[in-house]
NUGU-739436 format. One record per residue (C-alpha): residue in one letter; x, y, z. Coordinates in steps of 0.5 Angstrom, whole numbers, plus 500, padded with zeros to 3 digits. Layout:
<rs>
aXYZ...
</rs>
This chain:
<rs>
d500500500l504506497c498511498a496515504g488515502p483515503h481508503v475503502e475496505t474493498t473495491g466493491n465500495i467504489n461507485r463504478k459510475a464515479i471512477e475513471l482510468e485516465s492514462v498510463a506512463g512509465a515511472y522509475w521505482r521510487g523515482d530512481e532512474k537507476r532502478a527498473m522502469l515500471q508501468r504506472i496507471y493513473g485513475t480517479a475515484w469519486e463519491n458520485e457521478e456528479q463529482l466525477m463529471a465536475y472533475l473531468h470538466f475541470k481537467e478539460e478546462a485546465k488542459r485548454r488553459d495549459h500555458r505550454r500549448i497556448g504559448q506555442d499557439l500564440d508564439l509567446f515563448s519556447i524552450q529550445d532543445e539546442a540550447g538545453g532544457g529549462l532555459v526560456f526563450w521569450h518571443p517578441k509577443g511574450a517579451i512585450v508582456r514581460h516588459i509590461i510586467e516589469d514596467t508595472w513592477k518597477k513603477i510601483h516599487i519606486n513609488r514605494g521607496y525602493d532603490m533599483l539594483y542590477t547585479p552580476h550573474v556570477a561571483k566567486a565561489d567564496l561568496w556562496k561559502i559565506s552565505g551558506h549556499l555551498d553548505f545547504y544548497k549545493e545540490n541545486m547549484f550548477d558546477q563551478m567554473d575555473i577562471e584564472d585559477e579562481q572558482y566562480q559560481l552562477r548565482p542561485m539567489n540574489c541575497p548576497y549581492h544585495i548585502l554587498v551593496y549594503k556593505r559598501k559604506l557604513h550606515s547610521y540608524r538614521d538611514f533605515p529602512i533601506r529598501v533595494a529591489e532587483l529583477g535578478t536572473v538566477y540559475r538552479y540545477e533541476l533534473s530534466g524529468s522535473l522540468h515543466g514549461l515555465f513552472r519549473v526551469r533552470g534559469f529564471t528571473q526573480d522579483d527580488a527585494h530586501i529591506f534592511c531595518l531596525e527591530d522597531q520598524i519590522k511591523d511597519e515594513i511588513r505591512g508595507v510589503l503586504d500593501l505593495t503585494e496587494e497593489i501589484l497582484l490586483q493590477f494583474g487580476f488576482s484578488r483571492y489569496e491563501v496566506n500562511l504564517s510560519t513560526r520558529p522551527e526546532k533548530a533555529v538561529g537567534d535568541d527567543e526574544i528577537w524571534e518573538k518580536a519578529t513573529c508578533a510583528l508578522k502577526d500584527a501586520l497581517d491583523d492590521k491588513g485584515w487578511s485571514y491566515q493560518v499558522d504553520e507552527g515550526g514551519g519557519a526557516f532556521y533563520g527567521p519566521k515567514i509569510d507564504l502567499k498563494i494566489e487563486d486563479a480563474l479555476g480556483r487553483k492556488w499558485q505559490c509565486s514566491t521563491i525566496q529561501v533555501n528550500l525550493t519546495l517551500p517558497e515564501l512571500l516574505q521572511v525575516d532573516f537573522n542569519l545572513p546579517q551575521r554571516f556577512d557581518i553587516t552592521y550600523v551605528d546606533a544613536d549611542q555610536e555603537r555597532k549593531r546588526p540590522i534586521m534583513i527582510h527578504r521578499a518577493v511578490l511575483g517570485s519568478l517572472e517565468r512562473f508568473f507569466g505561466v500563471l497569467i497565461e492559464h488564468y486568462a487562457g491566453d485571452f489577456p486583458l486589453w492593457l496587457s495584450p501583446v497586440q492590442v489592435r489589428v487593422l484589417p483592410v477589406t481589400d488591399t486598396q485600403l492598405e495605405y490608409c491602414n498603415n497610416v492608422a497603425r502608425e497613429l496608434k503606435r505613436n500613441g503607445i498602442r500596440a497595433e499591427v496591419w494584416h492583409g493578403e486574405r479575405l476579410p472573414k479569414l483575417i477576422r478569424n485569424a485575429e480571433k484565434q490569436k486572441t487579439p482584443l480589438m479589430a479595426v476594419v477598413g473599407a472604402k467608406e472608412v477611408e473616405m470618412q477617415t474612420v475605422t469600424v471596430r470589433s471587440r473580442f469582449s464586447g462585440e461590434l462597437g460601430t464606426l469611430e473616428v481614429d482619434s476617438f478610437i485612440s482615446r477610448i483605448k487609452d481610457a480602457c488601459e488606464n482603468r484596466t477595463s475592456l473596450
</rs>
């Protein structure tokens, strides 16, 4: 018996109308590739037929939303065998969406008092010895490189770099809080069998940030992170979360008093925010308590987007760290001119941009809202005689920051059908009458026919819709 349950006494207790054998696949015994390959049979059983039908519908819908298929159909990204598994190529349309995500992220962070950083992709291996990664995380790191008789390491995390930036000068207690943020690409070794589209890769970009603060600032800084998290996630259509607070494990660094203060600060910030949460007793990292946050998508699935900690299997939104400040011996000068050690808060909101993009694709089934869509408008001529005017319309749209393209060379019904298949939010149809009147006839994927509009009016309505995050 390899299953945790639930169990029945005999197979006769299973409702034969509520069972479905789904697929077969090869599987190594205990996941060990050196052992025998076995045949695994997948199936599902439910209390009644209605539950089974609901599950099968959910499964079909999840298949329809699979980001790997949609990413290929819409030409958003690829993973090329010639380059290696788990390494993502962002195609022009996917890159546009990424640019919008990054731009939104940066604007909100700068408005909330963060300083932007860019740091190297490699560093001397000694840096990762100091941080403890070579002791606790080596199996998730790529092999080292020999460069001029020194060993260098691809970075698995950004934390040590941000500490080095902090250490470049001596800080006073008056400088705090210090908030730094980076969209930093990291590299982690994953077995090829564990790779999965954008959700499990070997190279990805974290929306990483660290806050250096004093003990009495922890609560306010955490509340600020929760507010920032809500602001960013709401931008992308996520309003439902599952929140967990993880407390001190049996083995931990730091004294009881500071653990108690940090844990109380986390609780107080969550209570002030009004978010309901569950407490995971003993589930914190050895260097501090943390908050985990999962977002809920359109199918009700919960996704962990944060990825900052030593253990990849339990990523978090935010954690308080007493360990790295000690390892790197970072200090500040207090009001009595004494050297003290600051508190370091790690946090991420989106986690991995690759993973978050995959979640976005599945949440919207590739049907991105107008403001986020890689192509917002397709201008379609009835015949090629209207092509020059269509190009002028597209240029005017682009001049106003609207992502537009002209498609032609096919009959209009096919042009419209192709735009629908590519999930383009708006189509601007141009015939002889539109050229004469200097207008476009607009069709929306979300609202149907919008009638004939002057180009300036069309542009104004698109801008208003994008600003308010609504459809046209």
